[in-house]
C-alpha positions, 0 to 999 in steps of 0.5 A: 835856378830859384836855389842860385836866385835865393842864395844871392838875395840872402848873401846880398843881404846879409853883407849890405845889412852887415855893412850898413851898420859900419857905414851909418855909424861911420858917417854919424862918427864923422868919420869919412866912408870913400866908398859903399859898394854893393858886389864885387868886381868891375864897377858898374855904375858909380855916384858922389852924394855926400862925400861918399862914392856910392858904386853896383859891381858886376859880382852880386856877391858881398859889399864894403865899405871903405873908411878913411884911414892911413892904408885906404888915404889917397897917395900920388905917386911922384913923376905922375902927370895928373889933371887938376881941376881949379875952382874960382880960388885957385883950389884943387877940387878934382884930381884925375890920377887915372890916365883916362883917355877921357880926362877931366877939363882941368891943368895937366900937372906932373907931381914932384911931391904931394901931401892929400892927408895934413898939408894938402897941397901938390907940388909939381910942374905944369903942362911938363915945364920943368923950369917952374915948381907950382904950388896947388892948394887942395880943398879938404873935400876934393876928389881923385879918380883912381887907376880903376876911374872910380872917383873918392874923396881925398882922405884929411886926417881929421876924419880917419878912422883912427882920429875918432875917439875910442867910444866912436871905434868901439860904436863903428867895429860893434855896429856890422856885428849888431845890424845882423842880429837885428835883422835877425831878430827882425825877421824872425817877427815878421816870419812868425807874423806871415806864419800860421799862428803857434798850435794852441793845445784845443783840437781844430779837426781829428783824421777819419778812423785815427785813435782820436776819432774812433774813441771820440775827442771832438772838434773843440776840445782842449787837452788838458793831460795825459796819462797824468801829465798836465799839458801846457803846450802842443808839443808836449802830445807829440813827446808823449805819445812817442815815448807810450807808442805801444802803450794805452794812453789816457788822454784827459779833455776839456769838453765845454767845461766839463773834463772827459777821459779816453782811452786810445792806443797810438797808430804806427806810421812810417814817415820819411822812413821813420816810425812815428806814433800819431793818434790823429788830431790836428791843432788850433793854432793862435793869430792873435797878433801880440802872440804872434809877435811875442813867439817871433821874439822868444824863437829869435832868442832861442836861436841865439842860445843855440849858436852859443852853445855850438861855438861852445860844443866847437870850442871844446871839440873843434870839427870842420863839419860843424862849420859852413861856408858859403857853399855850405850856406848855399847848398841849405838856401837850395832845400829851403827854397823848396820849402817855401817863402815862411822857411825863407824868412827862418833860414834868412834870419838864422843866418843874420843872428849867426852870423853877426855873433862870429863877427864878434869872436875876437879873432884878427880879421873878424869884427871882434878881433877889432874890437879886442883892440879898441878894448885894448886902446881902452884899457892903455889909454892909447892905440896900439903902435900901426906896424904891430895892428897891421901885423895882427891884421895881415896874420889874422887874415892869413888865419882866416883864409885857411881857414875859409878855405879848409871849411869850403874844400870841407862842404865841396866834399860833404855836399857835392862829392860824398 
């Protein structure tokens, strides 16, 4: 149960931060965000604030933002009966097209035709009286209640996404992946602050009856060299000892400003079925705040580099086993959740950076595919025709869906069947 809860929280944070990036830049760019949803499926709660409908939905996985555009503009089919709420100037400020049993207070109108994008008007017959066709002017910021009882602002052309200049489009599409990468860096730095500091080459203590204690290495000794190799990082010690597990090693330490040399042979222990060479020392950690901040940033850079190398390897030699979908992430989350809070933080940071980078791939259906179309528009001087762009997106989504199904099936086999 704990693993499921942590998975939902991690997945929710990743999606929320990603969509918030698109949301905030769209708002700043003058593009109408019709809806910001947390969760998927049937609506649990809705609230209109500052021209956006905020909804919470029953399924706590995912979320989305609905930007005003040709494919998401308010439309009323001819013959539909709607309820129109008018202001003091007889302008339509609210349209109920939901066929709800609890309609808003207003005038019932059978719509003959309407234009909620350019002309902002509705033509129809009031109270079913077909002897007189009436025209109603619609306010620019009017709302419409759709068949799912979700109330949204209509989407006039001037606030639609395609009307923004190319630089704003680029910024909006880039904002989601950027926020995921930024979140990864922030969480890694927070992880570094909350975790024990980086290990130094100074001995904190020795294990009883260990090779180090037997030869006389003490607390406070700083390891300077092993077998003539200068030691500047704690990880070097385990590497060199591991490479010389069956040999006698010469360890040079600094003790109160003087060098001392000890000869010791590692002890071979079995850990998780693996033979490990140990000399029996624990390191002092550096708890300096600035050092921890630097480590968090360094780990972020290293993780980013590792992800790019993994993508390069995937292109060179494609395999479904190199990919993980929600099922794979859930399985990994279960393992990490048992290891403690700092490990969960590290996992969240890694997945967030991964999600941001993958979303930048120039594949239709991903933000990178949209950015590619934006760059095409920038070079061409005008956008691609809507029909062609729509076709590219449909094909891209179809291929992406096939890949998601394949990866999910492979994850189920790898983690639950094999």
